[in-house]
KEKE-3310 file (N, C-alpha, C; in steps of 0.2 Angstrom, whole numbers, plus 5000, padded with zeros to 4 digits):
npx = (6081:6065:6050:6037:6040:6043:6030:6022:6027:6026:6010:6006:6013:6007:5993:5991:5997:5987:5976:5980:5981:5970:5962:5967:5966:5952:5949:5955:5949:5935:5938:5945:5962:5970:5969:5974:5987:5994:6008:6014:6006:6021:6024:6033:6041:6050:6062:6057:6057:6064:6064:6048:6047:6052:6047:6033:6038:6041:6029:6021:6029:6026:6015:6004:5998:5986:5987:5999:5994:5987:5993:6003:5994:5995:6008:6010:6020:6033:6037:6041:6056:6058:6048:6056:6070:6057:6047:6032:6023:6004:5993:5978:5968:5953:5938:5932:5924:5915:5925:5936:5950:5958:5976:5988:6005:6019:6021:6016:6029:6037:6042:6030:6019:6007:5992:5983:5972:5963:5952:5962:5972:5988:5989:6002:6000:6003:6017:6019:6009:6002:5994:5978:5961:5944:5927:5915:5901:5893:5903:5913:5931:5947:5964:5979:5993:6010:6007:5995:5977:5965:5946:5935:5920:5918:5930:5943:5932:5921:5930:5926:5934:5949:5962:5974:5986:5993:6000:5996:6008:6018:6017:6019:6005:5994:5982:5965:5953:5938:5924:5906:5900:5912:5920:5926:5941:5946:5961:5974:5991:6007:6008:6000:5979:5970:5957:5953:5949:5944:5950:5955:5964:5963:5969:5965:5968:5982:5978:5985:5999:5995:6006:6017:6032:6039:6031:6027:6015:6016:6013:6011:6002:5994:5976:5958:5942:5926:5909:5895:5889:5893:5892:5899:5916:5930:5944:5959:5974:5992:5996:5983:5964:5951:5945:5928:5922:5911:5905:5912:5924:5924:5925:5915:5913:5923:5932:5937:5951:5950:5962:5979:5983:5976:5970:5962:5946:5928:5915:5897:5890:5877:5879:5874:5882:5898:5914:5930:5946:5959:5976:5989:6004:6005:5989:5973:5960:5943:5928:5912:5900:5886:5879:5869:5874:5881:5885:5892:5897:5908:5917:5925:5945:5950:5940:5926:5911:5892:5891:5895:5900:5908:5916:5926:5940:5953:5962:5971:5968:5973:5965:5950:5932:5915:5902:5886:5881:5890:5906:5922:5937:5954:5969:5986:5992:5989:5973:5959:5944:5927:5913:5902:5888:5885:5898:5899:5908:5909:5916:5931:5948:5965:5978:5990:6005:6003:5988:5985:5978:5960:5947:5930:5918:5904:5891:5895:5901:5914:5931:5944:5961:5974:5992:6007:6016:6017:6008:5992:5976:5965:5947:5931:5919:5912:5910:5916:5930:5943:5955:5964:5971:5966:5969:5957:5939:5931:5922:5930:5934:5948:5953:5964:5980:5992:6010:6020:6034:6050:6060:6057:6047:6029:6020:6007:6000)
npy = (5356:5357:5365:5358:5349:5357:5364:5353:5348:5361:5362:5350:5348:5361:5358:5348:5354:5365:5358:5349:5360:5366:5354:5353:5365:5366:5352:5358:5371:5363:5352:5358:5367:5361:5348:5342:5333:5330:5335:5351:5358:5360:5370:5363:5369:5379:5380:5379:5394:5405:5400:5401:5414:5419:5414:5419:5434:5432:5432:5440:5449:5443:5445:5435:5430:5424:5413:5408:5409:5399:5389:5389:5392:5405:5407:5410:5407:5399:5410:5419:5422:5432:5444:5448:5455:5463:5466:5477:5488:5489:5499:5510:5508:5512:5511:5516:5518:5505:5492:5500:5507:5516:5518:5517:5514:5511:5514:5526:5532:5532:5539:5540:5530:5534:5526:5519:5509:5504:5491:5480:5488:5496:5514:5525:5540:5558:5561:5569:5565:5559:5553:5545:5548:5541:5547:5541:5540:5547:5549:5555:5560:5563:5571:5571:5580:5592:5596:5601:5597:5591:5591:5583:5580:5566:5553:5566:5574:5587:5601:5602:5609:5617:5612:5621:5614:5615:5616:5601:5599:5590:5578:5562:5552:5542:5537:5544:5551:5561:5568:5566:5578:5585:5594:5594:5582:5571:5565:5554:5551:5546:5554:5560:5562:5571:5584:5592:5605:5622:5633:5626:5616:5605:5594:5580:5568:5558:5563:5578:5577:5584:5583:5582:5586:5584:5581:5572:5572:5558:5542:5523:5510:5518:5524:5526:5528:5534:5533:5529:5540:5550:5554:5550:5549:5538:5533:5527:5520:5511:5513:5518:5516:5512:5528:5535:5547:5562:5571:5583:5579:5579:5569:5556:5543:5525:5512:5498:5486:5469:5462:5465:5477:5489:5491:5492:5500:5499:5505:5497:5494:5498:5507:5502:5493:5497:5488:5484:5480:5473:5469:5456:5451:5441:5438:5440:5450:5454:5464:5468:5482:5487:5502:5510:5513:5521:5533:5538:5527:5514:5502:5490:5486:5470:5462:5452:5456:5460:5469:5468:5461:5447:5447:5440:5429:5426:5435:5446:5464:5472:5479:5483:5481:5487:5477:5476:5465:5458:5459:5460:5457:5458:5451:5449:5436:5434:5430:5436:5437:5435:5441:5441:5453:5446:5437:5427:5416:5417:5415:5413:5417:5415:5422:5430:5435:5450:5459:5474:5483:5483:5487:5488:5483:5495:5486:5476:5466:5463:5462:5470:5468:5473:5470:5467:5461:5466:5462:5464:5460:5455:5450:5440:5439:5423:5417:5405:5395:5398:5388:5372:5377:5384:5393:5391:5392:5403:5406:5413:5419:5424:5436:5441:5444:5457:5460:5472:5475:5482:5491:5481:5478:5482:5466:5456:5441)
npz = (4834:4825:4819:4818:4830:4840:4841:4843:4856:4864:4862:4867:4883:4889:4886:4894:4907:4908:4912:4924:4934:4933:4938:4950:4958:4959:4966:4979:4983:4983:4992:5002:5006:5013:5011:5002:4993:4984:4972:4967:4950:4936:4924:4912:4898:4898:4892:4878:4874:4869:4854:4854:4856:4844:4836:4837:4834:4819:4813:4819:4809:4798:4798:4801:4812:4816:4811:4820:4832:4833:4832:4843:4857:4868:4884:4900:4910:4903:4898:4907:4911:4899:4903:4918:4914:4904:4907:4910:4917:4914:4913:4919:4910:4900:4894:4878:4864:4857:4849:4856:4869:4879:4888:4899:4898:4910:4927:4942:4944:4933:4916:4907:4892:4882:4875:4862:4857:4845:4841:4834:4831:4838:4844:4847:4858:4862:4869:4881:4890:4906:4913:4914:4917:4921:4922:4935:4930:4914:4907:4906:4903:4908:4906:4910:4909:4908:4919:4918:4920:4908:4906:4898:4887:4883:4874:4870:4865:4867:4877:4893:4907:4913:4924:4931:4938:4956:4969:4969:4959:4947:4953:4954:4947:4953:4950:4941:4945:4935:4943:4937:4933:4926:4932:4944:4952:4957:4962:4963:4973:4977:4986:4993:4991:4984:4982:4968:4961:4950:4956:4970:4976:4987:4999:5005:5011:5015:5034:5041:5055:5070:5079:5076:5070:5060:5050:5035:5019:5012:5005:5006:4994:4991:4989:4982:4979:4970:4972:4961:4959:4964:4978:4988:4992:4994:5004:5005:5012:5015:5028:5036:5041:5028:5025:5025:5014:5013:4998:4999:5003:5017:5033:5036:5040:5043:5038:5045:5043:5036:5032:5032:5029:5021:5002:4994:4983:4979:4975:4971:4954:4956:4967:4978:4987:4993:4992:5001:5000:5009:5011:5013:5012:4998:4996:5002:5013:5005:5010:5010:5011:5016:5006:5011:5025:5027:5031:5046:5050:5057:5059:5066:5063:5060:5068:5068:5062:5062:5052:5041:5024:5021:5005:4999:5004:4998:4987:4988:4981:4968:4956:4950:4941:4943:4936:4930:4936:4944:4952:4946:4949:4949:4953:4964:4960:4946:4943:4938:4944:4947:4955:4966:4974:4988:4987:4982:4973:4955:4943:4941:4933:4924:4922:4923:4929:4939:4942:4933:4927:4921:4914:4905:4891:4885:4886:4892:4887:4882:4888:4892:4899:4909:4915:4924:4920:4908:4897:4889:4887:4878:4880:4875:4884:4892:4879:4876:4875:4868:4867:4876:4883:4893:4911:4924:4926:4921:4904:4891:4878:4870:4863:4858:4863:4867:4869:4876:4878:4887:4876:4864:4847:4848:4850:4845:4850)
capx = (6073:6062:6044:6033:6041:6042:6022:6020:6028:6023:6004:6005:6013:6001:5987:5993:5999:5980:5972:5982:5980:5962:5960:5971:5962:5946:5952:5959:5942:5931:5939:5950:5969:5975:5970:5979:5992:5998:6011:6009:6012:6025:6025:6041:6041:6051:6068:6055:6052:6067:6061:6043:6045:6055:6042:6031:6040:6042:6022:6019:6034:6023:6005:6002:5999:5981:5990:6003:5990:5982:5997:6004:5991:6000:6006:6013:6026:6037:6039:6042:6061:6057:6046:6061:6069:6056:6040:6031:6015:6000:5987:5974:5963:5949:5934:5931:5916:5914:5931:5941:5952:5965:5979:5994:6011:6021:6019:6015:6035:6040:6041:6023:6015:5999:5990:5975:5970:5957:5949:5969:5979:5990:5991:6005:5997:6006:6022:6018:6002:6005:5988:5971:5956:5937:5923:5911:5896:5893:5909:5919:5937:5953:5970:5986:6001:6013:6003:5988:5973:5958:5941:5931:5914:5920:5936:5942:5927:5922:5934:5922:5935:5953:5964:5980:5990:6002:6001:5999:6012:6025:6018:6015:5999:5990:5975:5964:5946:5933:5919:5904:5902:5918:5921:5930:5943:5948:5971:5977:5997:6009:6012:5994:5976:5968:5951:5953:5944:5947:5953:5957:5968:5963:5973:5960:5971:5980:5978:5991:5998:5999:6011:6021:6033:6041:6026:6024:6011:6020:6010:6012:5997:5985:5970:5955:5935:5921:5902:5894:5882:5897:5890:5904:5923:5933:5952:5966:5982:5993:5995:5976:5959:5947:5941:5922:5920:5906:5909:5918:5930:5923:5925:5908:5916:5928:5929:5943:5953:5950:5968:5981:5984:5968:5973:5958:5940:5927:5907:5894:5889:5871:5879:5872:5888:5903:5919:5936:5952:5964:5981:5994:6009:5999:5984:5972:5950:5940:5921:5906:5898:5878:5881:5861:5875:5890:5884:5894:5901:5913:5919:5931:5950:5952:5935:5919:5904:5890:5891:5901:5898:5916:5915:5931:5947:5961:5963:5974:5967:5975:5962:5942:5927:5909:5896:5880:5880:5896:5912:5926:5944:5962:5973:5992:5992:5988:5970:5953:5936:5918:5913:5894:5888:5886:5902:5898:5914:5905:5922:5941:5952:5970:5981:5997:6008:5999:5983:5988:5971:5954:5940:5923:5912:5895:5886:5898:5903:5923:5935:5951:5964:5984:5995:6014:6021:6017:6001:5985:5973:5957:5944:5926:5917:5909:5910:5918:5935:5948:5956:5961:5977:5967:5966:5951:5934:5928:5922:5932:5936:5954:5953:5973:5985:5998:6015:6022:6040:6055:6066:6054:6041:6026:6020:6001:5999)
capy = (5355:5357:5369:5354:5346:5364:5366:5348:5348:5367:5361:5343:5352:5365:5358:5346:5357:5367:5352:5350:5364:5366:5349:5355:5370:5363:5350:5363:5374:5358:5349:5363:5367:5356:5341:5340:5329:5330:5341:5357:5355:5364:5370:5362:5374:5385:5378:5381:5401:5408:5398:5403:5421:5420:5413:5425:5442:5432:5429:5448:5454:5443:5445:5427:5431:5421:5404:5408:5408:5393:5383:5391:5395:5410:5405:5416:5404:5399:5417:5422:5423:5438:5445:5449:5460:5468:5469:5487:5490:5492:5504:5516:5506:5516:5510:5520:5514:5501:5493:5506:5510:5520:5513:5520:5510:5513:5517:5533:5537:5533:5543:5535:5531:5532:5522:5521:5502:5502:5484:5479:5492:5501:5521:5529:5545:5562:5557:5573:5563:5558:5551:5548:5545:5543:5545:5534:5539:5553:5547:5561:5557:5567:5569:5576:5581:5597:5601:5605:5593:5595:5588:5583:5575:5560:5554:5569:5579:5596:5603:5604:5613:5615:5613:5621:5612:5619:5611:5596:5599:5585:5571:5553:5551:5536:5536:5550:5551:5564:5570:5566:5586:5588:5600:5593:5579:5567:5564:5549:5550:5542:5562:5562:5562:5577:5585:5597:5611:5627:5637:5625:5609:5601:5587:5574:5561:5559:5568:5578:5575:5591:5584:5580:5594:5583:5575:5573:5566:5550:5536:5517:5508:5524:5520:5528:5529:5537:5530:5532:5545:5555:5558:5549:5546:5533:5535:5521:5519:5506:5514:5523:5512:5514:5532:5535:5554:5565:5573:5588:5578:5579:5564:5556:5535:5521:5506:5495:5480:5464:5459:5468:5483:5493:5496:5493:5501:5500:5502:5491:5497:5504:5512:5497:5491:5498:5486:5487:5476:5474:5464:5452:5447:5442:5436:5446:5449:5458:5463:5472:5485:5492:5507:5515:5511:5523:5539:5537:5520:5514:5498:5490:5482:5462:5460:5450:5462:5459:5477:5469:5453:5442:5444:5436:5429:5425:5441:5452:5464:5477:5482:5480:5483:5482:5476:5477:5458:5457:5463:5459:5459:5456:5449:5447:5430:5434:5430:5438:5435:5436:5440:5446:5455:5440:5433:5419:5418:5415:5411:5411:5414:5416:5427:5428:5442:5455:5462:5480:5488:5482:5489:5484:5489:5495:5481:5468:5458:5465:5465:5470:5466:5472:5464:5469:5458:5469:5461:5467:5452:5455:5444:5441:5436:5419:5417:5398:5394:5394:5381:5369:5380:5391:5389:5395:5391:5406:5401:5416:5418:5427:5437:5445:5450:5463:5461:5477:5475:5487:5487:5477:5483:5479:5462:5454:5436)
capz = (4835:4818:4821:4820:4835:4845:4841:4847:4865:4868:4864:4873:4889:4891:4889:4901:4913:4913:4914:4928:4939:4934:4943:4960:4959:4958:4972:4984:4981:4984:4998:5007:5002:5018:5011:4994:4994:4977:4969:4961:4945:4936:4918:4909:4892:4897:4886:4872:4875:4865:4849:4853:4855:4839:4830:4837:4831:4814:4814:4819:4803:4792:4797:4802:4820:4818:4813:4826:4838:4833:4834:4848:4860:4873:4890:4905:4914:4899:4897:4911:4909:4896:4908:4922:4911:4898:4908:4911:4920:4910:4920:4919:4906:4901:4886:4875:4862:4850:4852:4857:4874:4881:4892:4900:4900:4915:4934:4942:4945:4927:4909:4905:4887:4882:4870:4861:4855:4842:4836:4834:4831:4844:4841:4851:4859:4864:4875:4887:4894:4914:4918:4910:4919:4917:4926:4932:4925:4911:4899:4906:4903:4911:4903:4914:4905:4909:4928:4918:4918:4905:4906:4889:4888:4880:4872:4863:4864:4870:4883:4899:4911:4913:4929:4933:4945:4959:4975:4966:4951:4948:4957:4950:4947:4951:4948:4941:4944:4936:4944:4934:4930:4923:4936:4949:4951:4961:4962:4970:4971:4985:4990:4996:4990:4983:4977:4962:4958:4946:4961:4974:4977:4993:5002:5009:5015:5023:5038:5044:5061:5069:5086:5072:5067:5052:5047:5025:5017:5008:5010:5001:4993:4992:4985:4983:4974:4970:4972:4955:4961:4966:4985:4992:4992:5000:5004:5011:5012:5019:5036:5038:5038:5023:5027:5020:5015:5006:4991:4999:5007:5022:5034:5040:5042:5042:5037:5045:5036:5040:5035:5037:5027:5013:4996:4985:4986:4975:4974:4964:4950:4957:4971:4984:4992:4995:4996:5003:5001:5012:5009:5018:5007:4989:5000:5005:5013:5004:5014:5007:5016:5011:5005:5014:5030:5026:5036:5052:5049:5061:5057:5069:5061:5062:5070:5065:5063:5057:5046:5033:5022:5017:4999:4998:5007:4995:4983:4987:4975:4964:4953:4948:4940:4944:4931:4932:4937:4949:4954:4940:4953:4947:4958:4963:4957:4940:4941:4937:4947:4945:4962:4967:4981:4993:4991:4977:4966:4948:4938:4940:4925:4924:4914:4925:4934:4945:4936:4935:4924:4918:4908:4901:4886:4888:4884:4897:4883:4880:4892:4891:4909:4908:4921:4926:4915:4902:4893:4888:4887:4875:4882:4874:4889:4893:4872:4875:4875:4862:4865:4879:4890:4897:4916:4927:4927:4915:4898:4890:4870:4871:4857:4856:4868:4866:4871:4876:4883:4884:4870:4860:4846:4853:4847:4846:4850)
cpx = (6069:6053:6040:6035:6040:6035:6019:6020:6025:6015:6003:6005:6008:5997:5985:5993:5992:5978:5973:5982:5975:5959:5963:5967:5954:5945:5951:5950:5937:5932:5944:5957:5972:5973:5973:5984:5997:6004:6011:6012:6017:6023:6031:6042:6046:6059:6065:6054:6058:6064:6053:6042:6049:6051:6036:6032:6041:6033:6019:6025:6030:6016:6002:6000:5991:5981:5993:5998:5985:5987:6003:5999:5998:5998:6009:6019:6030:6039:6040:6049:6062:6054:6052:6063:6065:6050:6040:6024:6010:5994:5982:5970:5958:5944:5931:5923:5920:5921:5938:5942:5959:5967:5985:6000:6016:6017:6019:6021:6041:6036:6035:6024:6009:5999:5982:5974:5961:5957:5958:5975:5981:5992:5995:6002:6004:6010:6019:6013:6004:6002:5983:5966:5947:5931:5916:5903:5896:5898:5911:5926:5939:5961:5973:5990:6002:6008:5998:5984:5966:5953:5939:5926:5915:5925:5936:5936:5926:5925:5927:5926:5944:5958:5973:5984:5995:6001:6004:6003:6016:6024:6015:6009:5998:5987:5972:5957:5942:5928:5913:5901:5906:5923:5925:5935:5944:5957:5973:5985:5998:6010:6002:5987:5972:5960:5952:5948:5946:5951:5955:5960:5966:5966:5968:5963:5980:5980:5984:5989:5999:6005:6017:6027:6036:6037:6025:6020:6011:6013:6009:6005:5994:5981:5963:5947:5930:5913:5902:5890:5886:5896:5895:5910:5926:5940:5954:5972:5984:5995:5987:5970:5954:5944:5933:5922:5915:5910:5913:5924:5932:5922:5918:5908:5920:5928:5934:5946:5952:5956:5971:5983:5979:5973:5969:5952:5936:5916:5902:5892:5883:5870:5878:5873:5895:5910:5925:5940:5956:5971:5984:5999:6005:5993:5980:5960:5947:5930:5918:5901:5890:5880:5876:5866:5881:5891:5887:5895:5907:5913:5925:5938:5948:5946:5928:5915:5900:5886:5893:5900:5906:5911:5920:5937:5951:5963:5966:5975:5969:5971:5956:5939:5920:5906:5890:5875:5884:5901:5917:5933:5948:5966:5981:5995:5992:5979:5965:5948:5933:5917:5904:5894:5886:5892:5902:5903:5910:5911:5929:5942:5957:5976:5987:6000:6002:5995:5983:5981:5967:5952:5934:5921:5906:5891:5889:5901:5911:5925:5943:5955:5972:5987:6001:6019:6022:6014:5997:5981:5968:5953:5934:5921:5911:5904:5913:5926:5939:5954:5959:5970:5976:5966:5961:5945:5925:5929:5923:5934:5942:5956:5960:5975:5992:6003:6021:6028:6043:6058:6062:6047:6035:6019:6012:6002:5990)
cpy = (5360:5363:5364:5351:5350:5363:5360:5346:5354:5364:5355:5345:5354:5364:5352:5349:5361:5364:5351:5355:5366:5359:5350:5361:5369:5356:5352:5367:5369:5355:5352:5361:5362:5349:5340:5338:5328:5336:5346:5355:5360:5364:5369:5365:5378:5386:5380:5390:5404:5407:5401:5410:5423:5420:5416:5431:5437:5431:5438:5452:5452:5443:5437:5426:5425:5413:5403:5404:5403:5386:5384:5395:5399:5406:5407:5411:5402:5404:5422:5426:5430:5444:5450:5453:5464:5470:5476:5483:5492:5494:5508:5513:5510:5513:5517:5522:5510:5495:5496:5506:5514:5517:5517:5512:5514:5514:5523:5537:5536:5536:5538:5536:5529:5530:5522:5513:5501:5496:5481:5481:5496:5509:5523:5535:5549:5562:5562:5569:5560:5554:5552:5545:5546:5545:5542:5533:5547:5553:5555:5559:5567:5567:5575:5576:5589:5599:5605:5597:5594:5590:5588:5579:5570:5561:5561:5573:5586:5595:5605:5609:5611:5617:5614:5620:5616:5617:5604:5594:5593:5578:5568:5551:5543:5534:5542:5551:5558:5567:5568:5572:5587:5594:5600:5585:5577:5563:5560:5548:5546:5548:5564:5563:5569:5578:5591:5601:5616:5630:5633:5618:5607:5594:5584:5570:5560:5564:5570:5578:5581:5591:5583:5586:5591:5580:5575:5567:5559:5544:5530:5515:5511:5523:5525:5527:5534:5535:5532:5537:5552:5559:5557:5547:5543:5533:5527:5521:5513:5505:5517:5515:5516:5521:5535:5543:5559:5568:5581:5587:5579:5571:5561:5547:5534:5515:5502:5490:5475:5461:5462:5475:5486:5495:5494:5497:5502:5499:5501:5497:5502:5508:5509:5497:5496:5490:5488:5480:5477:5467:5460:5449:5448:5439:5443:5445:5457:5458:5469:5476:5490:5500:5514:5515:5516:5528:5536:5530:5518:5507:5494:5487:5476:5461:5455:5454:5457:5465:5474:5463:5452:5442:5441:5435:5425:5431:5445:5457:5471:5484:5480:5483:5481:5480:5476:5469:5457:5460:5458:5461:5455:5457:5450:5442:5430:5432:5436:5434:5439:5437:5444:5448:5451:5437:5428:5421:5415:5413:5415:5412:5418:5418:5430:5434:5445:5458:5470:5485:5484:5488:5485:5488:5488:5492:5473:5465:5458:5465:5466:5471:5468:5471:5470:5466:5461:5468:5462:5462:5459:5449:5445:5436:5432:5418:5410:5400:5394:5391:5379:5371:5383:5387:5394:5389:5396:5404:5409:5416:5424:5430:5438:5445:5452:5460:5466:5478:5479:5483:5482:5480:5478:5473:5459:5445:5433)
cpz = (4830:4823:4823:4828:4841:4845:4846:4854:4866:4869:4870:4880:4891:4891:4895:4908:4916:4913:4922:4934:4939:4939:4951:4961:4961:4965:4978:4986:4985:4992:5004:5006:5007:5015:5003:4995:4989:4977:4965:4955:4941:4927:4916:4901:4892:4891:4877:4868:4868:4857:4849:4851:4847:4835:4830:4835:4823:4810:4812:4811:4798:4792:4796:4806:4822:4818:4820:4831:4839:4834:4838:4854:4866:4879:4894:4908:4908:4898:4900:4914:4905:4901:4914:4919:4907:4900:4911:4913:4915:4913:4916:4913:4905:4894:4883:4872:4858:4853:4852:4864:4872:4885:4892:4901:4905:4923:4935:4942:4941:4921:4908:4897:4886:4874:4869:4856:4853:4839:4838:4834:4839:4841:4846:4853:4862:4871:4880:4892:4900:4916:4913:4915:4917:4923:4926:4930:4918:4904:4901:4907:4904:4910:4909:4909:4906:4915:4925:4916:4914:4906:4900:4890:4881:4876:4867:4861:4866:4879:4888:4905:4913:4919:4929:4938:4948:4965:4974:4960:4954:4953:4952:4952:4945:4949:4947:4940:4943:4940:4938:4930:4926:4926:4941:4949:4956:4959:4966:4967:4977:4988:4992:4991:4989:4978:4973:4960:4954:4952:4968:4975:4984:4993:5006:5013:5012:5028:5042:5052:5067:5077:5080:5068:5059:5048:5038:5024:5015:5012:5005:5000:4991:4986:4986:4976:4975:4968:4963:4952:4960:4974:4990:4991:4997:4997:5008:5010:5017:5028:5038:5036:5033:5026:5022:5021:5010:5002:4989:5002:5015:5026:5038:5042:5041:5043:5041:5043:5040:5039:5036:5034:5020:5008:4993:4989:4980:4977:4969:4961:4950:4964:4978:4989:4990:4996:4996:5003:5006:5012:5017:5014:5000:4991:5004:5008:5009:5007:5009:5013:5012:5012:5009:5022:5031:5032:5041:5054:5053:5061:5061:5065:5064:5067:5064:5066:5060:5052:5041:5032:5019:5009:4995:5001:5007:4991:4990:4979:4972:4957:4951:4945:4943:4936:4934:4938:4943:4949:4949:4945:4951:4952:4958:4961:4951:4939:4941:4938:4947:4952:4964:4973:4987:4993:4986:4971:4959:4944:4942:4933:4925:4919:4917:4926:4938:4938:4938:4931:4921:4917:4905:4896:4890:4890:4889:4891:4882:4885:4892:4899:4906:4917:4920:4923:4908:4897:4895:4885:4884:4877:4879:4879:4889:4884:4869:4873:4869:4859:4874:4886:4893:4905:4920:4925:4920:4908:4893:4884:4873:4862:4856:4862:4866:4871:4870:4881:4881:4881:4865:4856:4847:4849:4847:4845:4851)
residu = (MET:ASN:ILE:ASP:ASP:ILE:LYS:LYS:GLU:TRP:ASN:SER:LYS:GLY:SER:LYS:TYR:ALA:SER:ASP:VAL:ASN:LYS:MET:VAL:GLU:PHE:GLY:GLU:THR:ASN:GLY:TRP:ASP:ASN:TRP:LYS:GLY:GLU:GLU:PRO:LYS:ASP:GLU:ARG:GLU:HIS:LEU:SER:ASP:ALA:VAL:PHE:GLN:LEU:LEU:LYS:ASP:ALA:ASN:ARG:ASN:ASN:THR:VAL:ASP:VAL:PHE:ARG:THR:ASP:PHE:PRO:PRO:ALA:HIS:SER:PRO:MET:VAL:LYS:PHE:MET:GLN:GLU:LYS:SER:GLN:SER:ILE:GLN:GLN:LEU:TYR:PHE:ILE:ASP:GLU:GLN:LYS:ILE:VAL:PHE:MET:VAL:GLY:THR:ALA:HIS:GLN:LYS:ARG:GLN:ALA:TYR:LEU:LEU:LYS:ASP:GLY:GLU:THR:ILE:GLU:LEU:ASP:ALA:SER:ILE:ASP:ALA:ILE:GLY:LYS:SER:LYS:ARG:GLU:ASN:VAL:PHE:ALA:ILE:ALA:SER:ASN:ASN:THR:ILE:VAL:THR:THR:GLN:GLY:TRP:GLU:GLY:GLU:ILE:MET:ALA:THR:PHE:ASN:LEU:ASP:GLU:ALA:LYS:ASN:LEU:GLY:ILE:THR:GLU:LEU:ILE:PRO:PHE:ASN:ASP:GLY:GLN:LYS:ILE:LEU:LEU:ILE:SER:SER:ASP:GLY:ILE:PHE:ILE:ILE:THR:LYS:ASN:THR:GLU:LYS:MET:ILE:HIS:PRO:LEU:PRO:ASP:PRO:GLU:ASP:GLU:GLU:TRP:GLU:PRO:TYR:ILE:ASP:MET:GLU:ASN:ALA:THR:ILE:SER:ASN:ASP:ASN:LYS:TYR:ILE:VAL:VAL:GLY:ASP:GLN:CYS:SER:ASP:HIS:ARG:VAL:LEU:ASP:GLN:ASN:GLY:THR:MET:ILE:GLY:GLU:VAL:GLY:PRO:GLN:SER:SER:TYR:PRO:ASP:PHE:CYS:LEU:PHE:SER:LYS:ASP:ASP:SER:GLN:LEU:ILE:THR:ASN:SER:CYS:HIS:PHE:TYR:ASN:GLY:VAL:THR:ILE:GLY:VAL:ALA:ALA:SER:ASP:LEU:GLU:ASN:ILE:GLU:ILE:PRO:ALA:TYR:GLU:GLU:SER:GLY:GLN:TYR:THR:ILE:ILE:ASP:GLU:GLU:MET:ARG:VAL:TYR:CYS:GLY:ILE:ALA:THR:SER:LYS:TYR:TYR:ILE:LEU:GLY:ASP:ALA:PHE:GLY:TYR:ILE:ARG:ALA:ILE:ASP:ALA:LYS:GLY:ASN:CYS:ILE:TRP:ARG:TYR:PHE:LEU:GLY:SER:SER:ILE:SER:GLY:ILE:THR:ILE:SER:ASN:ASP:GLU:LYS:THR:LEU:TRP:VAL:GLY:SER:SER:SER:GLY:MET:LEU:HIS:LYS:LEU:GLN:LEU:ASN:ASN:GLY:LEU:ARG:ASP:ASP:HIS:THR:ILE:GLY:THR:GLY:LYS:HIS:TYR:GLU:GLU:PHE:ARG:LEU:VAL:ILE:TRP:LYS:ASP:GLU:PRO:ILE:LEU:LYS:TRP)
# end
């Protein structure tokens, strides 16, 4: 099969598949999924994937990626067979400035590697880095390495504080959130969630059980956030409601899950709303609570209530960000969705695999999204579609995606 034939089949089948999926989703969302009687579309291009992957490697070697991208718009489904062996989770994405971000490859209990992505160039950072975090405001970065966390004013900026870990040493760090003043850290791990100061390491979640002599702090689906003004901390895990704490870690309220297991929380950019997600398998429910009601709030689990707004009833949310207009949430099925504080879905956009990391430029025009498939996508939001292979309603221009797979060079597509 020659290249022209591969290109022709890749494009004809790819555009038809995207069109068929978009029509099916539009029908389901408009008329209800129970009324959909058609078959689910199938992407029938896996037999082309070996050839296309080799052509992608050749294009990167020959510096002809732009031509290749035009000839072969990227796709998720045909490449799944490679992902099953080679994929890595792209996490802890943080915007630095201009067209520059930092990110980590690997999960909390793996040996991770940090990278800087500047324009289209990927730069490997110090191998000792275990985790990276960024404050909600004031542009404070935190870097953990060798059981020490350092906060800086801006990326590689002036050092603000140094924290030598003791009780929290050697933990796999799920997430690191420095406070806006750089003098405190929220450290999230499956062995507990801590507030770290220069002199103290206080576990604020889970709460010890004095009746259980064999109690251990191990948790699943650990998640936490801080309000942008750092007034509130919210923590949760698979076996606990979302607990609302003050900035010192004292509990002041509780938000019960409306699906099975609490697994994500986030404040709106103006701090007027807290959203919490709870999941059941790959689906979930997200609710919104007015932040003005957080003092002494008690929302029961699995009960309808006027105390919250239903934000979404489909997504298991793995990660998300708040923009000035809406939330952008990434789910277990590979979609990112823009949803406002009232629960209106503004757009959805399919990338593939579980979404594992997300960050946005300060002007809210450029979005970077990482997934468990080992893909890192750079999107120019609302800038028009690049091709007719896009699944979703968001009119976003994918500038490129990086393929960051085990035992392969980093490839640009």
